[in-house]
N, C-alpha and C positions, 0 to 999 in steps of 0.2 A: 508566606504560609500557603503551600498548594494542597489541593484535596487530591489524594492518590486515586479515589474513584468517585463519582458523582455521589453526593449525599441524597438520600431519599427525602422526597418532598414531605414537609412537615404537613400532618393532616390538617392542623387548624393553622394557616399561615398567617393569620391576623396576630398570633401571640409569639410567633419568631422574631427573635432579635437578630438583626444582621450587622448594625453599626458597630464598627470595631472599637469606638470608643466606649461603648455599652457592654460590649463584652471584657474589655479590658477593665472597666469599674467593677464588674462582677468578681472578676478574679482578684482584683486587689482588696475587696471587701470581704470575700470569703474567708472562713476561718479553717475549714477543713477541705481537703480535697481527698475524694474518692478514687484511689488509683486501681485501676483493672489490669490484671495479668492474665497471660494464658498459661493454664494448668492442664495436664493430659485428662483429669476427670472432669473438671468444671472451672468456668471463670473463677479467679480469686480476686476478691476486691478487699481492698484495707484501706481505712483511712488515714491519711499523713498529714503532717504539718507541711507547709511548702511555701517556697518564695516564687517569684514571678518577674520575668523582665523581658519585655518585646514577645518574641517567639518561643521562650523557653521557660519552661518549669523548673524549679530545684526541689528535690526531697533529699531527706538522709535517712540513714538506716545504720543497724549494725553491720559489721564487716561480712556476717554470713547469716543464713536463714533462708526461709522460703522466699520471701521477697527478690533477695538477690540471686537466688537459685534461678528463679522463673525469668528474670530480666536477663541473666546471662543465656538461659536456652532460648529465649526468643525476646528481643528488645520492642516488639510491637506492644504498645499499651493503650488503654483507654482511660479517660478520667471524666469526673463531674464534680460540680460544685454548685451549691446554692447560697443565697443570701437573702435578706429581707423577709423571712419567712413570718408570716402571720396565720395562724389557725383561728378559725371562726368555728365555734361548736354550734351544732344546731340541735333541734328536739329531737330530731331522728337520726341514723348514721347517714343517710341521703342529703341530709341537710348541713352537714359539715362542709366547710371550704377551706381551702389552702391557697393563700397567696404568696408567690415567691418570685425570685428572680433566679435562673440556672444557666448553666454552661455545661456543655458536654463535648468531648473532642477525642482525637486520637494523636498518637505521637510515637517517637521512638526515643527509647531510653538508652543513655550512654553512662556508664561508670566514671567517674572522673578519677583520674591518677595524679595529674600535675597539681602539685601542692597550691599553687596560687589559684588556678581553677576551683579546687575544692573550697578554699576559704572564701572566695568570692560567691561560690554557691551558697554557702553557710551563712554569709552576710546578707544574702537577698531573703534567706529564711527568716533570719532573726528581725531584719529590718520589717519585713511583713506583719510581724507581731509585735513591734515596738512602735513602729510609726504607721500603723496601718489602718486608722480611722478616717484618713483622708482631710483631716484638718491639722495635721501635724502632732495631735497628742498621742503619747503612748497608750496603746490598746491595753495592755495590762499594768500600765503604770510604771514600767521600767524603761528609762531614757537609752536611746540606741547605744550611746558611747559605753553604758554599763554592759549591755547585751553583747556587744562586739567583742569582748575580751574573752578568748578562749584558753583554756589550760591544755597545755602540750598533751597530756596523757588522753584528755577526752578527743583531740583530734586524730589520735594514733588509732582509736577504736571506732572511729567514724566514717562510715561510707557516704558519699555525696553523689547524686544521681541526677544528670540534666536530662531532661525530655524535651526534644526539640518538637513542637506543635505542627502537626500535620493537617489536622482539620479542627474547627472549632465553630460551634454554634450555641445560639441562646435561645432561652423561651421565657415568657411570662406566664407564670401560673396563677389561674384564678383572675378576678377582675381587679385591674388596678389602673390609676391615671398615668402612672410614670413610663 
């Protein structure tokens, strides 16, 4: 994974996560990916379900719509995800705190057309939600073998997008020992 341009230094370097294993863990444990696409008027950000493997994210979509139009016009994307969020309320607004682990990155999106690639991408998305707690237990109580059975009519109406990660960085929000 290369960086197309040097990343700006993080203001609080002590909160930056640089270890690849930790960045991978955050992505494996995140439930929602926020995908940012370029639109003429303003950035367009949409929450998506996703799958992850090495340097590639997978998302799915309907065959047409804003997300697909924007990816076709410009495949450059940004993304972010958070996990382990703990909000601690305070007496006043300034006393509230949030602890979390987050990742943010950039990449290039590609709409998959090959049938085997599409199914592989969908499998990774579905495994993310059926095996994603790190201990092997289904997150939503549905075993992977049931999740990976697709209806033919669903596949024909589903677009699968692979996002090659070009840059990835992480951050610890708030004070935590992890």
